[in-house]
Backbone as CSV, one residue per row, in Angstrom:
resi,resn,N_x,N_y,N_z,CA_x,CA_y,CA_z,C_x,C_y,C_z
1,MET,63.084,-94.186,204.520,61.642,-94.304,204.387,61.255,-95.773,204.312
2,ASN,60.153,-96.084,204.961,59.688,-97.470,204.914,58.790,-97.710,203.701
3,LYS,58.452,-98.969,203.511,57.675,-99.380,202.342,56.301,-98.700,202.308
4,LYS,55.658,-98.553,203.463,54.342,-97.923,203.534,54.417,-96.459,203.103
5,THR,55.426,-95.738,203.573,55.583,-94.322,203.227,55.830,-94.160,201.731
6,ILE,56.691,-94.997,201.181,56.968,-94.934,199.741,55.693,-95.221,198.940
7,ALA,54.926,-96.224,199.369,53.684,-96.563,198.675,52.689,-95.408,198.750
8,LEU,52.591,-94.737,199.908,51.671,-93.604,200.041,52.084,-92.436,199.144
9,VAL,53.385,-92.193,199.037,53.867,-91.144,198.131,53.536,-91.518,196.684
10,CYS,53.722,-92.784,196.331,53.366,-93.251,194.982,51.873,-93.085,194.720
11,ILE,51.054,-93.380,195.721,49.602,-93.208,195.587,49.287,-91.749,195.279
12,MET,49.921,-90.841,196.004,49.665,-89.418,195.788,50.126,-88.977,194.398
13,LEU,51.281,-89.472,193.953,51.775,-89.127,192.608,50.860,-89.691,191.519
14,LEU,50.401,-90.917,191.708,49.465,-91.509,190.748,48.158,-90.724,190.715
15,ALA,47.704,-90.260,191.889,46.474,-89.459,191.936,46.658,-88.151,191.169
16,VAL,47.827,-87.538,191.288,48.102,-86.303,190.539,48.069,-86.586,189.039
17,ALA,48.658,-87.706,188.624,48.622,-88.086,187.205,47.174,-88.301,186.756
18,GLY,46.364,-88.940,187.594,44.962,-89.155,187.272,44.190,-87.850,187.160
19,ILE,44.488,-86.911,188.054,43.832,-85.603,188.009,44.187,-84.900,186.696
20,TYR,45.447,-84.941,186.319,45.887,-84.313,185.065,45.173,-84.937,183.866
21,LEU,45.172,-86.265,183.791,44.521,-86.952,182.664,43.021,-86.674,182.654
22,GLY,42.409,-86.695,183.830,40.981,-86.405,183.919,40.658,-84.990,183.476
23,ALA,41.515,-84.036,183.852,41.289,-82.641,183.450,41.396,-82.497,181.939
24,TYR,42.395,-83.146,181.347,42.557,-83.072,179.892,41.333,-83.666,179.185
25,LEU,40.902,-84.841,179.637,39.775,-85.506,178.989,38.455,-84.769,179.233
26,THR,38.315,-84.141,180.392,37.113,-83.341,180.659,37.066,-82.139,179.718
27,GLN,38.206,-81.477,179.561,38.273,-80.336,178.648,37.932,-80.789,177.222
28,LEU,38.505,-81.893,176.798,38.225,-82.427,175.460,36.743,-82.753,175.306
29,HIS,36.148,-83.354,176.326,34.730,-83.704,176.280,33.866,-82.462,176.054
30,TYR,34.132,-81.413,176.821,33.326,-80.195,176.676,33.581,-79.502,175.340
31,GLN,34.809,-79.569,174.834,35.072,-79.004,173.506,34.278,-79.750,172.440
32,LEU,34.254,-81.066,172.527,33.499,-81.873,171.561,32.002,-81.624,171.699
33,GLN,31.543,-81.492,172.930,30.128,-81.253,173.176,29.677,-79.908,172.601
34,ASN,30.557,-78.922,172.639,30.241,-77.582,172.138,30.680,-77.381,170.683
35,ASN,31.040,-78.482,170.016,31.475,-78.453,168.617,32.641,-77.493,168.383
36,GLN,33.529,-77.405,169.356,34.719,-76.575,169.198,35.820,-77.414,168.573
37,GLU,36.730,-76.723,167.925,37.885,-77.403,167.339,38.742,-77.974,168.468
38,THR,39.159,-79.231,168.317,40.010,-79.844,169.334,41.436,-79.911,168.818
39,GLU,42.346,-79.833,169.746,43.757,-79.923,169.404,44.145,-81.387,169.419
40,HIS,44.409,-81.941,168.260,44.754,-83.361,168.181,46.229,-83.561,168.488
41,THR,46.493,-84.592,169.240,47.877,-84.937,169.539,48.225,-86.209,168.790
42,PHE,49.502,-86.472,168.653,49.956,-87.663,167.951,49.372,-88.916,168.596
43,VAL,49.324,-88.942,169.922,48.853,-90.132,170.630,47.389,-90.417,170.328
44,CYS,46.583,-89.387,170.199,45.142,-89.597,170.006,44.755,-89.831,168.554
45,SER,45.612,-89.558,167.629,45.220,-89.671,166.224,46.057,-90.712,165.487
46,LEU,46.379,-91.791,166.154,47.163,-92.840,165.508,46.395,-93.513,164.380
47,SER,45.124,-93.816,164.627,44.285,-94.476,163.617,42.833,-94.377,164.065
48,SER,41.947,-94.949,163.266,40.540,-94.935,163.665,40.297,-95.838,164.872
49,SER,41.218,-96.756,165.125,41.102,-97.631,166.296,41.511,-96.922,167.579
50,PHE,42.340,-95.892,167.457,42.760,-95.088,168.601,42.276,-93.663,168.359
51,ASN,41.125,-93.351,168.945,40.485,-92.083,168.644,39.827,-91.516,169.903
52,CYS,40.482,-90.544,170.528,39.953,-89.930,171.745,38.621,-89.234,171.488
53,ASP,38.508,-88.571,170.338,37.286,-87.822,170.033,36.071,-88.748,169.982
54,LEU,36.227,-89.888,169.333,35.117,-90.821,169.201,34.679,-91.358,170.567
55,VAL,35.634,-91.724,171.380,35.321,-92.254,172.717,34.720,-91.156,173.595
56,ASN,35.317,-89.972,173.552,34.913,-88.881,174.447,33.611,-88.202,174.026
57,SER,33.136,-88.460,172.829,31.863,-87.872,172.395,30.736,-88.904,172.376
58,SER,31.025,-90.122,172.803,30.005,-91.177,172.809,29.050,-90.975,173.987
59,PRO,27.886,-91.612,173.922,26.941,-91.526,175.052,27.515,-92.116,176.347
60,TYR,28.524,-92.972,176.215,29.131,-93.601,177.389,30.138,-92.696,178.090
61,ALA,30.398,-91.523,177.527,31.373,-90.597,178.102,30.800,-89.801,179.265
62,GLU,29.507,-89.994,179.538,28.873,-89.297,180.660,28.170,-90.299,181.562
63,LEU,28.134,-89.967,182.831,27.431,-90.757,183.829,26.590,-89.790,184.647
64,PHE,25.280,-89.926,184.560,24.334,-89.006,185.213,24.531,-87.574,184.724
65,GLY,24.847,-87.435,183.434,25.002,-86.118,182.836,26.328,-85.437,183.123
66,ILE,27.233,-86.125,183.789,28.552,-85.568,184.137,29.602,-86.403,183.410
67,PRO,30.579,-85.743,182.765,31.624,-86.513,182.068,32.320,-87.505,183.006
68,VAL,32.533,-88.699,182.514,33.211,-89.735,183.296,34.583,-89.238,183.746
69,ALA,35.254,-88.479,182.885,36.573,-87.950,183.248,36.490,-86.989,184.429
70,LEU,35.396,-86.242,184.534,35.213,-85.338,185.677,34.962,-86.135,186.952
71,TRP,34.189,-87.215,186.837,34.041,-88.118,187.984,35.424,-88.626,188.410
72,GLY,36.269,-88.914,187.412,37.630,-89.378,187.703,38.430,-88.356,188.494
73,ILE,38.284,-87.085,188.156,39.002,-86.041,188.900,38.599,-86.083,190.370
74,PHE,37.291,-86.185,190.642,36.826,-86.259,192.029,37.367,-87.501,192.726
75,PHE,37.391,-88.616,192.006,37.931,-89.869,192.540,39.401,-89.691,192.934
76,TYR,40.192,-89.121,192.030,41.619,-88.955,192.304,41.882,-87.910,193.389
77,LEU,41.055,-86.886,193.475,41.184,-85.911,194.569,40.937,-86.593,195.918
78,PHE,39.938,-87.462,195.963,39.663,-88.233,197.184,40.864,-89.095,197.550
79,ILE,41.385,-89.819,196.573,42.545,-90.689,196.808,43.721,-89.865,197.327
80,PHE,43.996,-88.739,196.679,45.102,-87.867,197.077,44.919,-87.377,198.513
81,ALA,43.722,-86.912,198.836,43.454,-86.357,200.167,43.591,-87.419,201.258
82,VAL,43.026,-88.586,201.036,43.096,-89.635,202.054,44.533,-90.111,202.227
83,ALA,45.239,-90.327,201.130,46.643,-90.758,201.226,47.481,-89.690,201.931
84,GLY,47.218,-88.425,201.623,47.938,-87.337,202.282,47.677,-87.302,203.774
85,CYS,46.432,-87.514,204.161,46.100,-87.536,205.597,46.782,-88.702,206.302
86,VAL,46.780,-89.873,205.673,47.430,-91.040,206.277,48.934,-90.795,206.386
87,LEU,49.521,-90.216,205.367,50.955,-89.936,205.376,51.307,-88.899,206.438
88,TRP,50.478,-87.891,206.554,50.737,-86.805,207.492,50.558,-87.260,208.935
89,ARG,49.551,-88.086,209.189,49.257,-88.542,210.546,49.458,-90.051,210.613
90,LYS,50.692,-90.477,210.581,51.025,-91.897,210.477,50.455,-92.750,211.603
91,GLU,50.394,-92.228,212.803,49.976,-93.034,213.945,48.521,-92.807,214.336
92,HIS,47.726,-92.231,213.448,46.316,-91.975,213.745,45.576,-93.294,213.928
93,LYS,44.629,-93.332,214.879,43.956,-94.598,215.196,43.117,-95.142,214.046
94,HIS,42.692,-94.305,213.112,41.908,-94.775,211.971,42.756,-94.905,210.702
95,GLY,44.080,-94.886,210.831,44.969,-94.985,209.674,44.783,-96.272,208.892
96,SER,44.639,-97.390,209.595,44.441,-98.674,208.914,43.121,-98.688,208.158
97,LEU,42.095,-98.134,208.760,40.798,-98.068,208.100,40.877,-97.193,206.849
98,ALA,41.598,-96.091,206.931,41.749,-95.198,205.777,42.478,-95.902,204.636
99,ILE,43.489,-96.672,204.967,44.228,-97.394,203.926,43.348,-98.483,203.314
100,VAL,42.541,-99.138,204.131,41.605,-100.134,203.605,40.601,-99.445,202.671
101,ALA,40.123,-98.264,203.069,39.198,-97.509,202.212,39.874,-97.133,200.891
102,LEU,41.153,-96.770,200.943,41.899,-96.473,199.719,41.961,-97.707,198.820
103,HIS,42.238,-98.846,199.428,42.360,-100.066,198.617,41.013,-100.463,198.020
104,ILE,39.945,-100.337,198.786,38.614,-100.641,198.247,38.290,-99.685,197.095
105,SER,38.650,-98.416,197.254,38.440,-97.440,196.177,39.242,-97.827,194.942
106,ALA,40.472,-98.276,195.150,41.319,-98.681,194.023,40.747,-99.914,193.317
107,ILE,40.183,-100.838,194.079,39.538,-102.002,193.474,38.376,-101.541,192.604
108,TRP,37.574,-100.622,193.134,36.458,-100.074,192.362,36.982,-99.414,191.086
109,GLY,38.079,-98.659,191.197,38.674,-97.988,190.038,39.102,-98.971,188.962
110,VAL,39.700,-100.073,189.357,40.127,-101.093,188.392,38.913,-101.752,187.734
111,LEU,37.907,-102.070,188.514,36.701,-102.688,187.945,36.002,-101.742,186.973
112,PHE,35.928,-100.457,187.316,35.313,-99.481,186.423,36.157,-99.313,185.156
113,SER,37.474,-99.388,185.301,38.369,-99.314,184.133,38.129,-100.483,183.192
114,ILE,37.939,-101.665,183.748,37.661,-102.847,182.921,36.360,-102.638,182.152
115,TYR,35.339,-102.121,182.837,34.063,-101.832,182.181,34.256,-100.815,181.058
116,LEU,34.969,-99.717,181.343,35.171,-98.672,180.334,35.985,-99.190,179.144
117,PHE,36.986,-100.011,179.406,37.771,-100.599,178.323,36.867,-101.457,177.437
118,TYR,36.023,-102.265,178.058,35.103,-103.109,177.297,34.189,-102.256,176.412
119,VAL,33.614,-101.214,177.002,32.711,-100.341,176.248,33.446,-99.704,175.070
120,ALA,34.643,-99.175,175.341,35.400,-98.500,174.285,35.777,-99.474,173.166
121,LYS,36.301,-100.616,173.537,36.799,-101.569,172.550,35.684,-102.270,171.778
122,PHE,34.659,-102.738,172.486,33.684,-103.615,171.848,32.354,-102.948,171.505
123,ILE,32.035,-101.830,172.129,30.774,-101.154,171.799,31.038,-99.935,170.914
124,ILE,31.967,-99.081,171.342,32.291,-97.894,170.553,33.184,-98.268,169.370
125,GLY,34.100,-99.183,169.578,34.973,-99.641,168.510,36.257,-98.844,168.369
126,ALA,36.595,-98.072,169.382,37.842,-97.297,169.361,38.350,-97.152,170.794
127,LEU,39.646,-97.046,170.925,40.257,-96.838,172.236,40.832,-95.430,172.318
128,CYS,40.800,-94.898,173.510,41.377,-93.577,173.776,42.690,-93.792,174.524
129,PRO,43.819,-93.420,173.939,45.102,-93.622,174.621,45.180,-92.946,175.995
130,TYR,44.565,-91.784,176.138,44.576,-91.118,177.444,43.745,-91.894,178.461
131,CYS,42.660,-92.487,178.006,41.855,-93.331,178.889,42.656,-94.563,179.318
132,ILE,43.402,-95.127,178.384,44.237,-96.287,178.703,45.281,-95.909,179.757
133,MET,45.816,-94.687,179.652,46.750,-94.228,180.686,46.059,-94.144,182.049
134,MET,44.789,-93.707,182.051,44.038,-93.661,183.313,43.816,-95.070,183.858
135,TYR,43.572,-96.034,182.981,43.420,-97.414,183.440,44.720,-97.881,184.104
136,GLY,45.847,-97.477,183.520,47.142,-97.803,184.111,47.332,-97.155,185.475
137,VAL,46.876,-95.910,185.603,46.930,-95.221,186.900,46.111,-96.001,187.920
138,ASN,44.929,-96.454,187.521,44.072,-97.207,188.441,44.707,-98.529,188.851
139,LEU,45.352,-99.197,187.913,46.060,-100.432,188.254,47.208,-100.135,189.208
140,GLY,47.953,-99.056,188.945,49.026,-98.649,189.847,48.513,-98.336,191.239
141,LEU,47.351,-97.677,191.319,46.746,-97.383,192.623,46.374,-98.662,193.353
142,PHE,45.852,-99.628,192.624,45.502,-100.917,193.226,46.741,-101.554,193.865
143,ILE,47.825,-101.588,193.115,49.058,-102.207,193.620,49.621,-101.412,194.788
144,ALA,49.700,-100.090,194.642,50.289,-99.247,195.692,49.460,-99.261,196.975
145,THR,48.134,-99.281,196.854,47.316,-99.318,198.071,47.435,-100.664,198.776
146,LYS,47.608,-101.724,198.014,47.815,-103.051,198.629,49.148,-103.079,199.364
147,VAL,50.177,-102.519,198.742,51.497,-102.458,199.392,51.427,-101.573,200.631
148,ALA,50.762,-100.426,200.535,50.659,-99.503,201.670,49.934,-100.139,202.843
149,SER,48.957,-100.978,202.547,48.195,-101.597,203.635,49.065,-102.587,204.407
150,GLY,49.868,-103.334,203.702,50.686,-104.351,204.353,49.847,-105.438,205.004
151,MET,48.603,-105.559,204.580,47.662,-106.499,205.190,47.186,-107.529,204.176
152,THR,46.737,-108.644,204.723,46.047,-109.620,203.888,44.593,-109.165,203.746
153,TYR,43.874,-109.764,202.818,42.461,-109.413,202.658,41.650,-109.841,203.884
154,SER,42.077,-110.882,204.547,41.411,-111.318,205.774,41.565,-110.252,206.871
155,GLU,42.752,-109.685,206.978,42.976,-108.616,207.963,42.166,-107.368,207.613
156,MET,42.082,-107.041,206.322,41.278,-105.896,205.904,39.806,-106.126,206.250
157,ARG,39.337,-107.334,205.994,37.953,-107.682,206.312,37.692,-107.511,207.798
158,HIS,38.631,-107.927,208.615,38.498,-107.804,210.072,38.388,-106.325,210.485
159,ILE,39.180,-105.459,209.897,39.130,-104.019,210.201,37.772,-103.440,209.821
160,ILE,37.257,-103.848,208.674,35.946,-103.354,208.232,34.846,-103.827,209.180
161,ILE,34.898,-105.093,209.557,33.893,-105.629,210.481,33.962,-104.894,211.815
162,LEU,35.160,-104.686,212.323,35.309,-103.951,213.586,34.744,-102.538,213.478
163,PHE,34.978,-101.890,212.358,34.489,-100.528,212.180,32.965,-100.475,212.232
164,PHE,32.317,-101.427,211.581,30.859,-101.395,211.516,30.167,-102.005,212.729
165,THR,30.870,-102.806,213.516,30.223,-103.453,214.650,30.676,-102.928,216.008
166,LYS,31.728,-102.152,216.017,32.273,-101.666,217.286,31.318,-100.664,217.930
167,LYS,31.039,-100.887,219.185,30.203,-99.963,219.952,31.114,-99.012,220.716
168,GLU,30.813,-97.752,220.642,31.588,-96.743,221.369,31.223,-96.807,222.844
169,ASN,32.234,-96.876,223.699,32.004,-96.830,225.141,31.923,-95.379,225.565
170,LYS,30.842,-95.038,226.236,30.654,-93.645,226.666,30.896,-93.495,228.121
């Protein structure tokens, strides 16, 4: 297997991990919202500084009325699907564009993770260990998508420009 194939498989595995973490946090969010008893794990109840319940029940846990973790599930499903398509159809003419789209998505994921970390640490005052794992998944996706692309940022920019400016010959 070449480096690109290994990176695409890693992207898909990281997306599965993200889907799992997002599903767990979405379930926790709805349990907290409905005042149901939550099952505390050792990782989430280390101290008041590491508190999943506090982070997941804050006003910042939703975006447009939808739990941020649920948005994450959709994000990771997209990543998984695109990586799977690129892996399955290696020589497809839009494969490079798809990988660039994956990398741009991963950049967005890392930037959103930085924002969420800031909110959790400095506004809410507690960190969620499961959220931190998701931030790690996003960082891993950033690295793996860059490796899968095998391109410089200048080459990626060129592909994007070609996509938006290319006229179809009929």
